[in-house]
C-alpha positions in Angstrom: 0.0 8.7 -31.2 2.5 9.9 -28.5 2.7 8.1 -25.2 4.5 9.1 -22.0 5.0 6.4 -19.4 5.6 7.3 -15.7 6.4 4.7 -13.0 6.8 5.6 -9.4 7.2 3.9 -6.1 3.9 3.4 -4.3 4.5 6.3 -1.9 2.0 9.1 -1.3 4.7 11.8 -1.8 5.0 10.8 -5.5 1.4 11.4 -6.3 2.0 15.2 -6.5 4.7 14.6 -9.2 2.3 12.4 -11.2 -0.3 15.2 -11.1 2.2 17.8 -12.3 3.4 15.6 -15.1 -0.1 14.8 -16.2 -1.2 18.4 -16.3 1.9 19.4 -18.3 1.4 16.6 -20.9 -2.3 17.3 -21.0 -1.7 21.0 -21.8 0.8 20.1 -24.5 -1.7 17.6 -26.0 -4.4 20.3 -26.3 -6.6 19.8 -23.3 -8.5 23.0 -22.6 -7.0 25.1 -19.9 -10.3 25.2 -18.0 -10.2 21.4 -17.7 -6.6 21.1 -16.4 -7.6 21.3 -12.7 -10.0 18.4 -13.3 -7.2 16.4 -14.9 -4.9 17.1 -11.9 -7.6 16.1 -9.4 -8.6 13.0 -11.3 -5.0 11.8 -11.7 -4.3 12.6 -8.0 -7.3 10.5 -6.9 -6.5 7.6 -9.2 -2.8 7.6 -8.2 -3.7 7.9 -4.5 -6.0 4.9 -4.9 -3.3 2.8 -6.6 -0.7 3.8 -3.9 -3.2 2.7 -1.2 -4.0 -0.6 -2.9 -0.3 -1.3 -3.3 0.5 -0.4 0.3 -2.4 -2.4 1.7 -1.6 -5.4 -0.4 2.1 -5.4 0.3 2.9 -4.9 -3.4 6.4 -3.5 -4.0 5.9 -2.9 -7.8 5.6 0.7 -9.0 2.4 2.4 -9.9 2.2 2.9 -13.7 0.8 5.9 -15.4 0.3 6.1 -19.2 -0.3 9.5 -20.7 -1.6 9.0 -24.3 -2.1 11.7 -26.9 -4.3 10.6 -29.8 -6.1 12.5 -32.5 -8.8 14.6 -30.8 -8.4 13.0 -27.4 -6.0 12.7 -24.5 -6.2 9.7 -22.1 -4.5 8.8 -18.9 -4.3 5.2 -17.6 -3.3 4.6 -14.0 -2.5 0.9 -13.3 -1.9 -1.1 -10.2 -0.6 -4.6 -9.8 -2.9 -5.7 -6.9 -5.0 -8.8 -7.6 -8.7 -7.8 -7.5 -11.7 -10.1 -6.9 -13.7 -11.2 -9.9 -17.3 -10.1 -9.9 -19.1 -11.8 -7.1 -15.8 -12.8 -5.5 -13.9 -11.4 -2.5 -10.5 -9.9 -2.4 -8.5 -11.4 0.5 -7.4 -8.9 3.2 -9.7 -6.1 2.2 -12.0 -4.6 4.8 -15.4 -3.1 4.3 -14.0 0.4 5.1 -11.3 0.0 2.4 -14.0 -1.0 -0.1 -16.1 2.0 0.8 -13.1 4.3 0.5 -12.3 2.8 -2.9 -15.8 3.3 -4.1 -15.8 6.9 -2.9 -12.5 7.6 -4.8 -14.0 6.1 -8.0 -17.1 8.3 -7.6 -14.9 11.4 -7.3 -13.1 10.4 -10.5 -16.4 9.8 -12.3 -17.5 13.2 -11.3 -14.4 14.8 -12.8 -14.1 12.9 -16.0 -16.7 12.4 -18.7 -15.3 9.1 -20.0 -13.9 6.7 -17.4 -13.2 2.9 -17.7 -12.3 0.9 -14.6 -11.0 -2.6 -15.1 -9.8 -5.1 -12.5 -8.7 -8.7 -12.5 -6.4 -11.2 -10.9 -3.3 -9.4 -12.3 -4.2 -5.9 -11.3 -6.5 -3.1 -12.3 -6.5 0.2 -14.2 -8.5 3.4 -14.5 -8.5 4.9 -17.9 -9.7 8.5 -18.2 -10.3 10.5 -21.5 -10.6 14.1 -22.4 -11.2 15.8 -25.7 -8.5 18.0 -27.2 -8.5 20.9 -29.5 -6.1 21.2 -32.4 -3.3 23.7 -31.9 -4.0 27.1 -33.3 -1.9 28.1 -36.2 -1.2 31.7 -37.0 -0.4 33.0 -40.5 3.2 34.1 -40.9 
């Protein structure tokens, strides 16, 4: 299992770099070319969400992106360090508009990725996205 870890300052201008790195690693891992645009869009949406959460929460820690190549699948985990409310609770300083925007971003990601896991707690949250891979083609010599 190969893993690439990317950390970047929570600034919108770094989201593009995260998208480019994710697409390059996904291609190398065997994600189908037809799916790479969805990988780029999903990673961009997840990273934009994490950057917004960090900026709104006054968190100076970097956004963390893990790109994980496993047998027959490739996954990307985008993590933030913003404390999230537990189910039924309220996250201090979060407005209704921000909650609605967050839900919209998660809906976009769910539409782009077949297998998505969202987790959140008092120490931060993460979005884990998975894609199937195809084994590399070998040609006879």
